[in-house]
LUMMIMAR-936588 format. One record per residue (C-alpha): chain; x, y, z. Coordinates in nm, 2 decimals. Example, Ala and Ser with C-alpha at 12.3 -4.5 7.8 and 13.67 -1.06 7.14 Angstrom:
kette  px  py  pz
A  1.23  -0.45  0.78
A  1.37  -0.11  0.71
This chain:
kette  px  py  pz
A  7.32  1.01  -1.74
A  7.16  1.39  -1.66
A  7.01  1.20  -1.33
A  7.34  1.12  -1.21
A  7.49  1.40  -1.33
A  7.65  1.50  -1.00
A  7.83  1.20  -0.96
A  7.96  1.18  -1.27
A  8.12  1.52  -1.24
A  8.24  1.42  -0.91
A  8.42  1.14  -1.13
A  8.57  1.32  -1.40
A  8.72  1.57  -1.15
A  8.86  1.27  -0.97
A  9.05  1.16  -1.34
A  8.78  0.93  -1.44
A  8.84  0.66  -1.70
A  8.80  0.75  -2.10
A  8.46  0.80  -2.17
A  8.42  0.64  -2.56
A  8.13  0.78  -2.80
A  8.01  0.67  -3.11
A  8.04  0.95  -3.33
A  7.86  0.81  -3.60
A  7.55  0.69  -3.39
A  7.33  0.95  -3.37
A  7.32  0.94  -3.00
A  7.69  1.02  -2.98
A  7.61  1.45  -3.02
A  7.36  1.37  -2.76
A  7.61  1.26  -2.52
A  7.84  1.50  -2.62
A  7.56  1.76  -2.51
A  7.45  1.59  -2.18
A  7.83  1.58  -2.07
A  7.82  1.96  -2.19
A  7.54  2.04  -1.95
A  7.67  1.82  -1.66
A  7.96  2.08  -1.67
A  7.71  2.37  -1.65
A  7.52  2.25  -1.41
A  7.80  2.04  -1.21
A  8.08  2.26  -1.27
A  7.93  2.61  -1.26
A  8.09  2.62  -1.60
A  7.92  2.88  -1.87
A  7.83  2.73  -2.22
A  8.15  2.84  -2.39
A  8.37  2.66  -2.11
A  8.17  2.39  -2.04
A  8.28  2.28  -2.47
A  8.65  2.38  -2.34
A  8.63  2.14  -2.08
A  8.53  1.85  -2.35
A  8.78  1.97  -2.57
A  9.05  1.97  -2.30
A  8.91  1.61  -2.19
A  9.00  1.49  -2.56
A  9.28  1.65  -2.54
A  9.39  1.43  -2.26
A  9.26  1.11  -2.39
A  9.01  1.12  -2.11
A  8.70  1.19  -2.35
A  8.77  0.99  -2.66
A  8.55  1.02  -2.95
A  8.55  0.66  -3.12
A  8.40  0.47  -3.40
A  8.40  0.11  -3.39
């Protein structure tokens, strides 16, 4: 994800489809941390603002933390 962070950030800004993360899997937290890093690096957000951005994506059903 980090390798293509700029592209992913543009997609998110353009309203990309929801992201689904398996919360019970160990990589779920890694994915969330990576998305926050992308928001910081490519969106110019600080750590707190990046967390708020992810919460906003979740509230808009664009970032869905799902167990399946």
